[in-house]
C-alpha positions, 0 to 999 in steps of 0.5 A: 029914257037914259042918254046913251053914249055915241058909238062908232065902228072903226074900219078895222072892227068892221073887217073883223066882223066880216072875217068872222062871218066868212071864216064860219061860212068857209067851215060850212057853219055860216049860221054860227058866224051870223049868230056870233056876230049878232051876239057881239053887236048886241053887246054894243048896247051895253057899251052905249049905256055903260061905257065904262063896263069894259076892263082895260086891255091887259096888253096895253097901259092905256086907260082909254083902251078897254075890252068887253068879252063876248066869248069867244071874242074880245070887243076892244074899244076906245072910250074918250071924250064921251064917245066910244069907238069899237076898234077890234073884235078879236078871238079872246085867246089872241094877244092884242097888237097895235094893228088897227088901234090907231084908226080914227075914222069910224065907218058907221054910228050905231043907234 
């Protein structure tokens, strides 16, 4: 079995996932929100096994800030010192801002 990269979820990303589910719930299609969030979280395994598989976020010039697309969302993460921190989960058509990108305290580790 190959070694996987530690992965943590910043509070900003955890809020994003909750808001995604709530938005779909408010539209009376809660199961869609649950499915989409599960698909996003499912991509975390890919990042743990292949942390460099995402591409640089085009709005920023930082090689440490990367994204992985899981339509219709962008999973934005920081890869530094052999660790991954998921910092935002945004709609893919939305331009990134620096909001939440400086959060350094992750909320949980994914195994």
